[in-house]
NUDREN-778599 format. One line per field, with one value per atom (N, C-alpha, C): residue number from 0; residue in one letter; atom name; x, y, z. Coordinates in pm, 1 decimal, always signed. Example, Ala and Ser with C-alpha at 12.3 -4.5 7.8 and 13.67 -1.06 7.14 Angstrom:
// NUDREN-778599
resi <- 0, 0, 0, 1, 1, 1
resn <- A, A, A, S, S, S
name <- N, CA, C, N, CA, C
u <- +1319.0, +1230.0, +1320.0, +1285.0, +1367.0, +1290.0
v <- -569.0, -450.0, -330.0, -225.0, -106.0, +3.0
w <- +780.0, +780.0, +780.0, +708.0, +714.0, +787.0
This chain:
// NUDREN-778599
resi <- 0, 0, 0, 1, 1, 1, 2, 2, 2, 3, 3, 3, 4, 4, 4, 5, 5, 5, 6, 6, 6, 7, 7, 7, 8, 8, 8, 9, 9, 9, 10, 10, 10, 11, 11, 11, 12, 12, 12, 13, 13, 13, 14, 14, 14, 15, 15, 15, 16, 16, 16, 17, 17, 17, 18, 18, 18, 19, 19, 19, 20, 20, 20, 21, 21, 21, 22, 22, 22, 23, 23, 23, 24, 24, 24, 25, 25, 25, 26, 26, 26, 27, 27, 27, 28, 28, 28, 29, 29, 29, 30, 30, 30, 31, 31, 31, 32, 32, 32, 33, 33, 33, 34, 34, 34, 35, 35, 35, 36, 36, 36, 37, 37, 37, 38, 38, 38, 39, 39, 39, 40, 40, 40, 41, 41, 41, 42, 42, 42, 43, 43, 43, 44, 44, 44, 45, 45, 45, 46, 46, 46, 47, 47, 47, 48, 48, 48, 49, 49, 49, 50, 50, 50, 51, 51, 51, 52, 52, 52, 53, 53, 53, 54, 54, 54, 55, 55, 55, 56, 56, 56, 57, 57, 57, 58, 58, 58, 59, 59, 59, 60, 60, 60, 61, 61, 61, 62, 62, 62, 63, 63, 63, 64, 64, 64, 65, 65, 65, 66, 66, 66, 67, 67, 67, 68, 68, 68, 69, 69, 69, 70, 70, 70, 71, 71, 71, 72, 72, 72, 73, 73, 73, 74, 74, 74, 75, 75, 75, 76, 76, 76, 77, 77, 77, 78, 78, 78, 79, 79, 79, 80, 80, 80, 81, 81, 81, 82, 82, 82, 83, 83, 83, 84, 84, 84, 85, 85, 85, 86, 86, 86, 87, 87, 87, 88, 88, 88, 89, 89, 89, 90, 90, 90, 91, 91, 91, 92, 92, 92, 93, 93, 93, 94, 94, 94, 95, 95, 95, 96, 96, 96, 97, 97, 97, 98, 98, 98, 99, 99, 99, 100, 100, 100, 101, 101, 101, 102, 102, 102, 103, 103, 103, 104, 104, 104, 105, 105, 105, 106, 106, 106, 107, 107, 107, 108, 108, 108, 109, 109, 109, 110, 110, 110, 111, 111, 111, 112, 112, 112, 113, 113, 113, 114, 114, 114, 115, 115, 115, 116, 116, 116, 117, 117, 117, 118, 118, 118, 119, 119, 119, 120, 120, 120, 121, 121, 121, 122, 122, 122, 123, 123, 123, 124, 124, 124, 125, 125, 125, 126, 126, 126, 127, 127, 127, 128, 128, 128, 129, 129, 129, 130, 130, 130, 131, 131, 131, 132, 132, 132, 133, 133, 133, 134, 134, 134, 135, 135, 135, 136, 136, 136, 137, 137, 137, 138, 138, 138, 139, 139, 139, 140, 140, 140, 141, 141, 141, 142, 142, 142, 143, 143, 143, 144, 144, 144, 145, 145, 145, 146, 146, 146, 147, 147, 147, 148, 148, 148, 149, 149, 149, 150, 150, 150, 151, 151, 151, 152, 152, 152, 153, 153, 153, 154, 154, 154, 155, 155, 155, 156, 156, 156, 157, 157, 157, 158, 158, 158, 159, 159, 159, 160, 160, 160, 161, 161, 161, 162, 162, 162, 163, 163, 163, 164, 164, 164, 165, 165, 165
resn <- X, X, X, X, X, X, X, X, X, X, X, X, X, X, X, X, X, X, X, X, X, X, X, X, X, X, X, X, X, X, X, X, X, X, X, X, X, X, X, X, X, X, X, X, X, X, X, X, X, X, X, X, X, X, X, X, X, X, X, X, X, X, X, X, X, X, X, X, X, X, X, X, X, X, X, X, X, X, X, X, X, X, X, X, X, X, X, X, X, X, X, X, X, X, X, X, X, X, X, X, X, X, X, X, X, X, X, X, X, X, X, X, X, X, X, X, X, X, X, X, X, X, X, X, X, X, X, X, X, X, X, X, X, X, X, X, X, X, X, X, X, X, X, X, X, X, X, X, X, X, X, X, X, X, X, X, X, X, X, X, X, X, X, X, X, X, X, X, X, X, X, X, X, X, X, X, X, X, X, X, X, X, X, X, X, X, X, X, X, X, X, X, X, X, X, X, X, X, X, X, X, X, X, X, X, X, X, X, X, X, X, X, X, X, X, X, X, X, X, X, X, X, X, X, X, X, X, X, X, X, X, X, X, X, X, X, X, X, X, X, X, X, X, X, X, X, X, X, X, X, X, X, X, X, X, X, X, X, X, X, X, X, X, X, X, X, X, X, X, X, X, X, X, X, X, X, X, X, X, X, X, X, X, X, X, X, X, X, X, X, X, X, X, X, X, X, X, X, X, X, X, X, X, X, X, X, X, X, X, X, X, X, X, X, X, X, X, X, X, X, X, X, X, X, X, X, X, X, X, X, X, X, X, X, X, X, X, X, X, X, X, X, X, X, X, X, X, X, X, X, X, X, X, X, X, X, X, X, X, X, X, X, X, X, X, X, X, X, X, X, X, X, X, X, X, X, X, X, X, X, X, X, X, X, X, X, X, X, X, X, X, X, X, X, X, X, X, X, X, X, X, X, X, X, X, X, X, X, X, X, X, X, X, X, X, X, X, X, X, X, X, X, X, X, X, X, X, X, X, X, X, X, X, X, X, X, X, X, X, X, X, X, X, X, X, X, X, X, X, X, X, X, X, X, X, X, X, X, X, X, X, X, X, X, X, X, X, X, X, X, X, X, X, X, X, X, X, X, X, X, X, X, X, X, X, X, X, X, X, X, X, X, X, X, X, X, X, X
name <- N, CA, C, N, CA, C, N, CA, C, N, CA, C, N, CA, C, N, CA, C, N, CA, C, N, CA, C, N, CA, C, N, CA, C, N, CA, C, N, CA, C, N, CA, C, N, CA, C, N, CA, C, N, CA, C, N, CA, C, N, CA, C, N, CA, C, N, CA, C, N, CA, C, N, CA, C, N, CA, C, N, CA, C, N, CA, C, N, CA, C, N, CA, C, N, CA, C, N, CA, C, N, CA, C, N, CA, C, N, CA, C, N, CA, C, N, CA, C, N, CA, C, N, CA, C, N, CA, C, N, CA, C, N, CA, C, N, CA, C, N, CA, C, N, CA, C, N, CA, C, N, CA, C, N, CA, C, N, CA, C, N, CA, C, N, CA, C, N, CA, C, N, CA, C, N, CA, C, N, CA, C, N, CA, C, N, CA, C, N, CA, C, N, CA, C, N, CA, C, N, CA, C, N, CA, C, N, CA, C, N, CA, C, N, CA, C, N, CA, C, N, CA, C, N, CA, C, N, CA, C, N, CA, C, N, CA, C, N, CA, C, N, CA, C, N, CA, C, N, CA, C, N, CA, C, N, CA, C, N, CA, C, N, CA, C, N, CA, C, N, CA, C, N, CA, C, N, CA, C, N, CA, C, N, CA, C, N, CA, C, N, CA, C, N, CA, C, N, CA, C, N, CA, C, N, CA, C, N, CA, C, N, CA, C, N, CA, C, N, CA, C, N, CA, C, N, CA, C, N, CA, C, N, CA, C, N, CA, C, N, CA, C, N, CA, C, N, CA, C, N, CA, C, N, CA, C, N, CA, C, N, CA, C, N, CA, C, N, CA, C, N, CA, C, N, CA, C, N, CA, C, N, CA, C, N, CA, C, N, CA, C, N, CA, C, N, CA, C, N, CA, C, N, CA, C, N, CA, C, N, CA, C, N, CA, C, N, CA, C, N, CA, C, N, CA, C, N, CA, C, N, CA, C, N, CA, C, N, CA, C, N, CA, C, N, CA, C, N, CA, C, N, CA, C, N, CA, C, N, CA, C, N, CA, C, N, CA, C, N, CA, C, N, CA, C, N, CA, C, N, CA, C, N, CA, C, N, CA, C, N, CA, C, N, CA, C, N, CA, C, N, CA, C, N, CA, C, N, CA, C, N, CA, C, N, CA, C, N, CA, C, N, CA, C, N, CA, C, N, CA, C, N, CA, C, N, CA, C, N, CA, C, N, CA, C, N, CA, C, N, CA, C, N, CA, C, N, CA, C, N, CA, C, N, CA, C, N, CA, C, N, CA, C, N, CA, C, N, CA, C
u <- -11729.6, -11813.8, -11944.3, -12040.7, -12161.8, -12276.1, -12263.4, -12370.5, -12332.1, -12431.1, -12411.0, -12492.5, -12427.8, -12497.5, -12458.5, -12548.2, -12524.0, -12532.2, -12431.1, -12423.2, -12421.3, -12496.3, -12492.7, -12399.1, -12315.4, -12222.0, -12250.2, -12246.2, -12264.9, -12182.7, -12140.3, -12062.8, -12087.7, -12101.6, -12114.2, -12043.5, -11949.5, -11870.7, -11722.7, -11648.7, -11503.6, -11460.9, -11363.6, -11307.9, -11401.1, -11507.6, -11611.0, -11552.2, -11470.1, -11410.0, -11318.7, -11244.5, -11157.2, -11234.7, -11348.0, -11429.1, -11482.9, -11530.4, -11578.7, -11464.9, -11349.7, -11235.1, -11191.4, -11186.0, -11145.4, -11249.6, -11377.0, -11482.0, -11469.5, -11448.2, -11432.2, -11308.3, -11201.9, -11079.1, -11102.5, -11171.4, -11198.0, -11289.6, -11387.3, -11471.4, -11385.6, -11302.5, -11221.5, -11119.6, -11068.8, -10967.7, -11028.2, -11160.7, -11226.6, -11210.9, -11171.7, -11142.3, -11263.7, -11384.5, -11504.3, -11588.8, -11529.8, -11600.4, -11507.0, -11559.0, -11482.6, -11562.1, -11503.4, -11567.7, -11547.3, -11657.3, -11646.7, -11682.3, -11750.4, -11783.3, -11821.3, -11796.9, -11832.8, -11893.3, -11978.2, -12038.3, -11949.9, -11990.9, -11935.3, -11974.9, -11918.2, -11952.7, -12040.6, -12148.5, -12246.1, -12250.3, -12265.8, -12290.4, -12439.9, -12496.2, -12640.9, -12683.3, -12795.9, -12854.5, -12908.4, -12902.9, -12955.7, -13106.7, -13152.7, -13294.5, -13338.4, -13461.4, -13510.6, -13469.8, -13358.3, -13302.3, -13213.6, -13260.8, -13193.7, -13094.1, -13085.7, -12993.8, -12855.8, -12792.9, -12661.7, -12596.0, -12467.4, -12392.4, -12433.5, -12396.8, -12424.7, -12346.2, -12399.4, -12338.8, -12262.2, -12163.8, -12110.8, -12168.4, -12222.5, -12285.5, -12232.8, -12232.0, -12196.8, -12256.8, -12250.5, -12296.2, -12183.7, -12164.9, -12069.1, -12139.9, -12092.3, -12139.4, -12033.1, -12074.9, -11980.6, -12025.2, -11927.1, -11950.1, -11904.9, -11980.1, -11946.1, -11994.5, -11924.7, -11972.6, -12044.9, -12055.3, -12127.1, -12277.6, -12351.0, -12495.4, -12535.4, -12661.1, -12701.9, -12679.4, -12705.2, -12684.9, -12536.7, -12455.1, -12310.4, -12254.4, -12307.7, -12266.5, -12305.2, -12424.3, -12466.9, -12370.7, -12332.1, -12237.3, -12103.5, -12058.2, -11930.7, -11938.4, -12048.7, -12057.9, -12076.2, -12144.9, -12157.9, -12022.3, -11936.7, -11802.2, -11720.3, -11735.8, -11664.5, -11712.8, -11845.1, -11898.5, -11837.2, -11835.8, -11783.2, -11634.2, -11560.0, -11416.2, -11388.3, -11476.5, -11458.4, -11534.4, -11571.9, -11622.8, -11770.9, -11850.0, -11994.3, -12055.1, -12126.5, -12201.9, -12349.0, -12430.5, -12574.5, -12643.8, -12693.8, -12762.2, -12893.8, -12892.7, -13013.0, -13043.7, -13170.0, -13209.4, -13188.3, -13122.3, -13086.8, -12994.3, -12927.4, -12839.9, -12700.7, -12611.8, -12475.2, -12402.2, -12313.1, -12236.5, -12107.1, -12005.4, -11879.8, -11901.3, -11982.3, -12005.8, -12138.0, -12211.1, -12332.9, -12319.0, -12333.9, -12329.3, -12461.9, -12534.1, -12662.1, -12659.8, -12713.2, -12732.4, -12860.3, -12846.2, -12962.1, -13028.5, -12947.1, -12995.6, -12900.9, -12956.2, -12876.5, -12933.8, -12858.6, -12909.0, -13046.1, -13139.1, -13276.1, -13368.1, -13310.8, -13385.0, -13467.5, -13578.0, -13657.6, -13635.3, -13581.8, -13550.1, -13622.4, -13694.7, -13764.8, -13748.6, -13639.0, -13612.6, -13602.7, -13585.6, -13573.0, -13450.0, -13343.0, -13217.7, -13199.1, -13266.5, -13236.8, -13360.3, -13380.8, -13485.0, -13419.2, -13439.3, -13384.7, -13493.8, -13515.2, -13450.7, -13470.0, -13371.4, -13377.4, -13511.3, -13586.0, -13725.4, -13744.8, -13645.1, -13664.3, -13577.0, -13508.9, -13412.6, -13476.1, -13594.9, -13657.2, -13712.0, -13718.8, -13761.7, -13643.5, -13523.5, -13403.1, -13318.2, -13319.7, -13240.1, -13092.4, -13046.7, -12905.1, -12861.7, -12957.4, -12928.4, -12950.6, -13063.8, -13100.7, -13011.5, -12970.8, -12886.9, -12753.5, -12678.1, -12553.7, -12575.4, -12683.7, -12712.6, -12734.2, -12818.0, -12846.7, -12728.8, -12638.1, -12516.9, -12429.4, -12422.4, -12332.1, -12400.0, -12532.8, -12600.6, -12746.8, -12798.8, -12939.3, -13025.4, -13035.2, -13117.9, -13263.6, -13341.1, -13482.5, -13564.9, -13619.0, -13704.9, -13828.1, -13943.0, -14061.4, -14038.1, -14057.0, -14043.2, -13902.4, -13803.1, -13665.1, -13634.9, -13722.5, -13699.4, -13766.2, -13824.0, -13897.0, -13854.9, -13724.4, -13674.8, -13688.8, -13773.9, -13797.6, -13746.2, -13744.5, -13702.2, -13554.5, -13469.3, -13325.5, -13270.4, -13360.7, -13317.8, -13230.6, -13121.8, -13033.1, -12928.1, -12919.8, -12819.8, -12731.0, -12600.8, -12506.3, -12386.4, -12339.8, -12218.4, -12103.3, -12021.8, -11911.7, -11777.6, -11764.9, -11644.5, -11689.1, -11679.5, -11726.3, -11628.7, -11685.7, -11606.3, -11548.8, -11421.1, -11356.3, -11316.4, -11391.5, -11359.7, -11285.4, -11223.4, -11160.0, -11251.0, -11242.1, -11320.9, -11277.5, -11374.0, -11343.5, -11261.0, -11289.5, -11214.7, -11067.8, -11029.3, -10887.9, -10814.2, -10889.3, -10829.2, -10785.7, -10848.2, -10826.2, -10741.7, -10751.2, -10687.1, -10564.8, -10450.9, -10327.3, -10283.2
v <- -6797.2, -6679.0, -6723.9, -6753.9, -6818.1, -6724.3, -6595.4, -6501.3, -6409.2, -6380.6, -6288.9, -6163.6, -6048.8, -5921.5, -5827.9, -5736.1, -5630.9, -5498.3, -5413.9, -5285.2, -5173.3, -5067.5, -4948.2, -4848.6, -4785.1, -4683.6, -4554.5, -4442.8, -4313.1, -4206.4, -4106.4, -3995.4, -3870.9, -3755.2, -3630.8, -3511.7, -3538.5, -3431.7, -3461.3, -3359.9, -3373.7, -3470.3, -3553.8, -3650.9, -3772.3, -3757.9, -3862.2, -3998.0, -4002.5, -4128.7, -4184.3, -4097.3, -4140.1, -4202.8, -4143.3, -4201.1, -4338.2, -4352.7, -4484.0, -4585.3, -4544.9, -4634.9, -4677.7, -4582.4, -4616.0, -4706.6, -4683.0, -4768.3, -4911.4, -4928.4, -5062.9, -5129.3, -5052.6, -5105.7, -5149.7, -5067.5, -5102.9, -5224.8, -5233.8, -5353.2, -5475.6, -5463.9, -5576.3, -5619.1, -5525.7, -5557.9, -5607.6, -5596.2, -5646.7, -5798.1, -5851.5, -5995.2, -6084.7, -6029.5, -6111.8, -6070.9, -5990.5, -5946.3, -5964.4, -6021.8, -6034.9, -5969.2, -5869.4, -5806.2, -5899.7, -5943.6, -6039.0, -5979.5, -5866.1, -5801.8, -5656.4, -5572.8, -5431.5, -5388.6, -5289.1, -5233.1, -5122.8, -5073.2, -4947.6, -4838.3, -4721.1, -4606.1, -4513.1, -4467.9, -4382.0, -4246.5, -4140.9, -4008.9, -3986.0, -3942.2, -3930.8, -3799.3, -3749.6, -3630.8, -3665.5, -3571.7, -3599.3, -3622.5, -3704.4, -3737.4, -3693.3, -3646.3, -3599.9, -3456.4, -3437.6, -3303.8, -3273.1, -3186.5, -3167.2, -3051.6, -2970.4, -2856.7, -2901.9, -2987.7, -3041.8, -3092.6, -3124.7, -3171.7, -3312.6, -3349.2, -3483.2, -3588.3, -3708.0, -3821.2, -3909.2, -3979.9, -4098.0, -4216.5, -4313.2, -4430.4, -4558.2, -4663.3, -4795.4, -4898.9, -5025.6, -5136.4, -5239.2, -5297.2, -5405.4, -5529.1, -5642.7, -5771.7, -5823.9, -5865.2, -5917.7, -6054.3, -6131.4, -6254.1, -6224.5, -6271.5, -6241.2, -6351.1, -6364.9, -6454.0, -6373.1, -6242.9, -6156.7, -6172.8, -6166.1, -6158.4, -6019.9, -5999.3, -5870.9, -5750.6, -5761.7, -5647.9, -5620.8, -5724.9, -5705.4, -5643.0, -5681.4, -5618.9, -5471.5, -5440.3, -5300.5, -5222.4, -5280.8, -5214.4, -5190.7, -5287.9, -5274.0, -5161.8, -5153.6, -5047.9, -4911.1, -4906.2, -4778.4, -4729.9, -4821.9, -4784.2, -4730.6, -4789.3, -4740.5, -4600.0, -4578.9, -4444.7, -4343.3, -4377.1, -4284.7, -4259.8, -4364.1, -4350.0, -4255.8, -4253.8, -4169.6, -4037.0, -3998.9, -3864.9, -3843.6, -3948.7, -3933.6, -3859.6, -3751.8, -3676.2, -3687.9, -3721.4, -3735.9, -3606.5, -3535.0, -3408.6, -3407.9, -3346.6, -3336.9, -3473.8, -3516.8, -3643.6, -3635.1, -3734.4, -3742.3, -3627.8, -3568.2, -3454.9, -3498.3, -3399.5, -3426.8, -3518.5, -3601.4, -3690.2, -3732.8, -3754.2, -3806.9, -3948.6, -4024.6, -4164.3, -4211.2, -4283.5, -4350.4, -4496.2, -4585.4, -4729.5, -4788.3, -4852.9, -4914.4, -5062.3, -5143.8, -5285.2, -5296.1, -5342.7, -5357.6, -5493.5, -5597.2, -5735.0, -5812.9, -5909.7, -5998.8, -6138.3, -6222.0, -6353.1, -6332.5, -6416.4, -6399.4, -6357.0, -6298.4, -6270.9, -6142.9, -6145.3, -6026.1, -5991.9, -5873.5, -5829.1, -5697.5, -5690.3, -5567.0, -5543.2, -5475.0, -5445.9, -5295.0, -5252.8, -5110.0, -5050.5, -5128.6, -5079.8, -5107.6, -5208.9, -5253.3, -5309.2, -5265.7, -5322.5, -5372.3, -5501.3, -5565.0, -5651.3, -5645.0, -5558.4, -5410.7, -5330.1, -5186.7, -5133.3, -5060.8, -5025.7, -4936.5, -4857.0, -4766.7, -4801.4, -4914.8, -4944.8, -4956.1, -5012.3, -5031.9, -4902.4, -4797.3, -4666.5, -4586.6, -4637.3, -4559.3, -4625.7, -4566.0, -4619.1, -4618.6, -4521.6, -4515.0, -4632.5, -4707.6, -4830.7, -4952.1, -4954.8, -5072.4, -5094.8, -4988.2, -5005.5, -5071.2, -5019.2, -5089.0, -5226.8, -5245.1, -5376.1, -5479.7, -5445.6, -5539.7, -5556.6, -5460.0, -5473.8, -5588.1, -5605.7, -5707.5, -5841.1, -5842.6, -5968.8, -5958.6, -6066.4, -6066.0, -6111.2, -6022.5, -6052.4, -6052.0, -6131.2, -6141.6, -6068.7, -5954.7, -5875.5, -5837.3, -5831.6, -5786.1, -5647.7, -5632.4, -5503.1, -5467.6, -5551.9, -5516.4, -5524.6, -5587.2, -5597.2, -5484.1, -5388.5, -5281.9, -5143.4, -5120.0, -4987.7, -4898.4, -4798.6, -4711.6, -4570.5, -4523.5, -4386.6, -4384.6, -4364.0, -4360.8, -4218.9, -4121.1, -3982.2, -3947.3, -3876.4, -3833.3, -3935.6, -4049.0, -4151.7, -4165.6, -4134.4, -4137.2, -4222.8, -4301.8, -4379.4, -4281.2, -4303.4, -4213.0, -4282.1, -4405.4, -4485.8, -4628.9, -4668.2, -4801.1, -4907.8, -5013.9, -5129.5, -5188.7, -5218.7, -5258.3, -5404.6, -5489.5, -5630.8, -5676.3, -5583.6, -5615.9, -5562.9, -5625.0, -5571.8, -5429.2, -5339.8, -5199.9, -5185.4, -5267.7, -5252.0, -5280.7, -5352.1, -5377.1, -5246.0, -5143.8, -5013.8, -4950.2, -4991.1, -4928.0, -5011.2, -5141.7, -5230.1, -5293.5, -5274.9, -5334.1, -5450.3
w <- -3851.4, -3865.7, -3931.6, -3849.2, -3897.8, -3936.0, -3911.1, -3940.1, -4056.4, -4141.6, -4253.1, -4227.1, -4241.4, -4224.0, -4337.6, -4367.9, -4466.9, -4393.9, -4415.9, -4349.0, -4452.3, -4426.8, -4510.5, -4446.2, -4528.0, -4481.1, -4555.3, -4484.9, -4547.6, -4478.0, -4556.0, -4500.9, -4585.0, -4518.7, -4595.6, -4531.4, -4441.2, -4379.4, -4402.5, -4442.9, -4453.7, -4562.5, -4530.7, -4624.4, -4631.3, -4709.0, -4715.2, -4752.1, -4856.1, -4898.9, -4789.6, -4724.9, -4615.9, -4501.2, -4464.8, -4357.3, -4396.2, -4520.0, -4563.6, -4559.2, -4609.6, -4611.6, -4473.4, -4381.5, -4244.3, -4177.9, -4206.8, -4149.6, -4200.4, -4330.6, -4386.4, -4326.6, -4311.8, -4252.7, -4108.3, -4029.4, -3889.9, -3880.0, -3968.6, -3971.6, -4002.0, -4103.9, -4149.0, -4043.3, -3964.8, -3863.4, -3731.8, -3718.8, -3598.0, -3595.5, -3481.5, -3474.0, -3497.3, -3483.3, -3499.2, -3619.9, -3709.6, -3830.3, -3949.0, -4055.0, -4179.5, -4291.9, -4355.7, -4471.9, -4590.4, -4651.6, -4762.0, -4897.9, -4899.0, -5026.3, -5000.5, -5099.6, -5091.8, -5224.0, -5217.5, -5337.9, -5394.1, -5508.5, -5557.8, -5459.5, -5478.4, -5394.0, -5476.1, -5415.2, -5481.5, -5413.0, -5492.1, -5435.1, -5440.8, -5329.9, -5321.0, -5257.4, -5305.1, -5245.2, -5107.1, -5012.6, -4878.6, -4881.4, -4788.2, -4773.6, -4634.5, -4622.8, -4492.7, -4470.1, -4404.2, -4382.0, -4502.4, -4591.4, -4720.4, -4723.8, -4618.5, -4616.3, -4569.1, -4650.2, -4617.4, -4745.9, -4736.8, -4852.3, -4892.5, -5015.4, -5067.9, -4989.6, -4987.4, -4918.6, -5016.1, -4964.9, -5030.6, -4954.9, -5029.5, -4969.7, -5032.6, -4953.3, -5002.6, -4908.3, -4949.3, -4866.1, -4859.2, -4741.7, -4725.5, -4671.9, -4717.1, -4667.0, -4572.5, -4452.9, -4354.6, -4305.4, -4262.3, -4186.7, -4044.6, -3947.2, -3808.4, -3715.3, -3604.9, -3499.3, -3390.9, -3411.0, -3317.1, -3335.2, -3225.8, -3233.5, -3282.7, -3318.4, -3375.9, -3285.6, -3157.5, -3068.2, -3043.9, -3041.9, -3030.8, -3158.0, -3273.6, -3399.3, -3398.7, -3350.0, -3339.5, -3250.2, -3138.3, -3049.3, -3120.4, -3197.4, -3269.7, -3373.1, -3448.7, -3550.3, -3485.3, -3371.4, -3299.6, -3248.9, -3205.7, -3161.5, -3278.4, -3395.8, -3514.5, -3550.0, -3546.7, -3571.4, -3475.2, -3346.8, -3245.6, -3267.7, -3298.0, -3320.5, -3436.8, -3535.1, -3652.7, -3641.2, -3519.3, -3493.3, -3513.6, -3517.4, -3536.4, -3418.8, -3448.7, -3348.8, -3385.2, -3288.9, -3313.7, -3274.5, -3375.2, -3351.7, -3426.0, -3542.1, -3625.6, -3684.8, -3671.2, -3732.2, -3882.5, -3938.5, -4081.1, -4121.9, -4023.8, -4051.2, -4093.4, -4110.3, -4153.7, -4055.3, -4110.1, -4023.9, -4091.2, -4007.9, -4060.3, -4110.3, -4035.4, -4071.4, -4014.1, -4095.3, -4051.4, -4090.9, -3996.1, -4020.2, -3973.9, -4063.9, -4029.3, -4064.1, -3974.9, -4005.0, -4087.1, -4210.8, -4298.2, -4279.2, -4285.4, -4275.3, -4185.9, -4114.0, -4030.6, -4049.3, -4122.1, -4163.5, -4230.0, -4201.3, -4251.5, -4136.9, -4033.6, -3911.4, -3919.1, -3848.5, -3822.4, -3675.9, -3652.2, -3516.1, -3493.6, -3384.2, -3351.0, -3201.7, -3167.5, -3026.7, -3010.3, -2887.1, -2858.2, -2927.0, -2939.8, -2995.7, -3144.0, -3196.6, -3332.9, -3400.5, -3526.1, -3610.6, -3738.8, -3767.3, -3886.6, -3947.1, -4078.3, -4174.8, -4140.1, -4182.4, -4154.6, -4205.0, -4121.6, -4154.7, -4277.5, -4315.2, -4429.0, -4548.6, -4544.0, -4650.2, -4787.4, -4796.2, -4927.1, -4985.8, -4905.6, -4955.2, -5008.7, -4991.2, -5019.7, -5127.1, -5244.5, -5355.0, -5321.0, -5239.0, -5205.2, -5117.8, -5063.9, -4991.6, -5082.1, -5150.0, -5227.0, -5349.3, -5416.9, -5536.7, -5500.2, -5401.6, -5368.1, -5305.7, -5230.3, -5171.9, -5282.2, -5378.6, -5486.6, -5581.5, -5581.2, -5661.9, -5611.3, -5479.3, -5425.5, -5398.8, -5388.1, -5362.3, -5404.3, -5454.5, -5495.0, -5377.9, -5279.1, -5162.4, -5204.1, -5136.4, -5169.1, -5063.2, -5104.4, -5017.6, -5096.2, -5033.3, -5106.1, -5165.3, -5295.3, -5360.6, -5401.9, -5369.9, -5401.7, -5550.1, -5625.2, -5769.6, -5845.7, -5774.6, -5843.7, -5796.4, -5787.9, -5750.5, -5872.8, -5862.0, -5977.3, -5955.3, -5831.6, -5804.7, -5767.5, -5868.3, -5843.3, -5856.9, -5861.0, -5869.7, -5749.6, -5775.8, -5669.2, -5630.5, -5703.4, -5674.6, -5798.0, -5780.2, -5892.7, -5856.8, -5951.9, -5927.3, -5905.8, -5805.1, -5773.7, -5793.6, -5746.6, -5767.9, -5792.9, -5918.8, -5957.1, -5908.6, -5857.5, -5818.9, -5947.3, -5947.8, -6072.5, -6077.2, -6011.0, -6012.9, -5888.2, -5817.8, -5691.3, -5581.0, -5465.8, -5354.6, -5327.3, -5315.3, -5290.1, -5163.3, -5060.2, -4935.6, -4955.6, -5060.8, -5087.0, -5117.6, -5161.3, -5183.3, -5051.4, -4941.5, -4812.6, -4718.0, -4726.6, -4631.0, -4694.5, -4634.0, -4687.0, -4601.0
């Protein structure tokens, strides 16, 4: 598994923790993806479309032999399997999986942009990302607006995904 990627996970419909757990489990059980680290889980206020419930968010680090577009296809299948419906932009969802980083690559295609174009504007992405790894991005050391981001389930020294995967 020669590629390293960071994925953001979010949920704000139904059993939010259950959706995150099932997503991490499905990632981990994929034959070409290995979950190697997870962040704590944060509860966050919605951004963009604000007339919706709070999200649970986290970031996972994976190793994979999949190329970036194949990884995107795999995470889209997990979203669909867990009931993701695409309606209102930034609206409510059972699960949102975004590729934040893929190796040190810059990718700008019709289907995928990496690094994720809005990740550095979003504390709910940057806080858990920096919790699990000290990635080097311009401006990543100066996150000042953390309003609306609260620790929900702190990682306790064990990988959070171990809570979900037996």
